[in-house]
N, C-alpha and C positions, 0 to 999 in steps of 0.2 A: 504494500500499499504505500509506503512512503517514497518508494522509487517513483510509482504512478504520479504522485502529487508533486514531487520534484519535477518530473518531466513536464508536467503540465505547466508549472511555474516558468521553466525554460522556454516552452513554446510561446506562452503568453508574453514574455519579455521580448522574445524575438520577433513577435508580431508588432508589438509596439514600437519597436526600433525600425522595423522596416517601414510601418506606416510613416513614422516621423521622418524617416530619410526620404520617402516618396514624396512627403509634403515640402520638405527643404528643396529638393530638386525641381519640382514643379513651380514653386514659388521663384526660384533662381533663374529658370528659364523663361518665366513669363516676361520679365522686364529687361532681359539681356539681349534683345535686338536692337537697341540704339535708335530710338525714333527720335525726330526732330522736337525739341522742347520749345525752342524760340530762335530767332534769328534777328540780326541787326545788319542792314534794314530789314523790316518785317517784309514777310511776304506779300507781294502786290502793293506795296507802300508807295506813295509819291512823296518825294524829298526835295527840299530846295537847296541843300548844300551837298557838294560832294563828300561822300564818306571817305575816311582814311583808310578803311578796312571793312571787309565783310566778315562776320562772325556767326556761327552756327552752333548753337548749344543742343546736345544730346541728352537723353534721359539715362544714359548709361556710358561707361567708358568705352572708347573707341581705339582701336590699334593704330599707334603712330606711323608705322611702316606702310599701311594700306590706305590711308587717308588721301583723299584727292578732292581738290576744290579749285574751280575756274570761274572767272567772271568774263562774259562775253558781250560785245556791243550788238547792235541791230544787225550788222553784216556777219556776225558770228566770229569776229576777229577777238583773239583774247586780249583784254585790257588790264588785267591783275598785274602785280608785280612778279609773279612766279614764286612767291615765297610762302605759298600755302602750307600748313602744317597744324599738327594737334598742339595746342597751347602747352608749354612746358609746366605751367602751373595748374592746368586743369584739363585732365584726360577725357573730358566731355565736351571740350570746345575746339571746333575746327575754325581756322581763321587764315586769311589771306589779305595782303596790303593792296592798297590801290593808289595810283597817282591821282591827281586832280582830274576828274572826268567833265567832259562837256555834257550839256543836257541830252538827254535820250533815254531810251529803255535799255535795261541791262538785265542779262539772264546769268543767274548764278547756278552752276551745275556742281554736284557733289557725289562723292561715292565713299563709303566707309565700310569697314569691318568691325563688328561687335566683338567684345572679349570672348563670346560664345562662339565665334566663328561665321555667324550669319552676316552676309554682305546686304547692305542697304544703299540706295541711290536714289536721287531725286534731283529737282531744280525748282527754281522759282524767280520771279521777275520783280524788278523795282524800277521806278520811274523818277529819273532826275530832272526837274524842271529848270 
């Protein structure tokens, strides 16, 4: 009898540990895809001053090695400074410098890899008056 009771306790503890592990894995995986939290300039914004940079914040850390960002003008020419990077002080921030821009519509294209290995990409535009 004692052996059966001990065996049941071991099985019950194992089931609790497996359940807790599954819960932790599902919670970690749900937020690990690195969705855009916000950007400067904002998506679709109309601004009156040329921004010094474009910045995109994600809701999770992104891999530095695989982060790409580009700013294109109406003619699909690249206009950023070519210094796109994940911020050294914030692994959720992708940024690129800009020279003074003339008025016009600009498209920001980006691609990142989240820490869980999932690739995300997207684009948005802003209008400089």
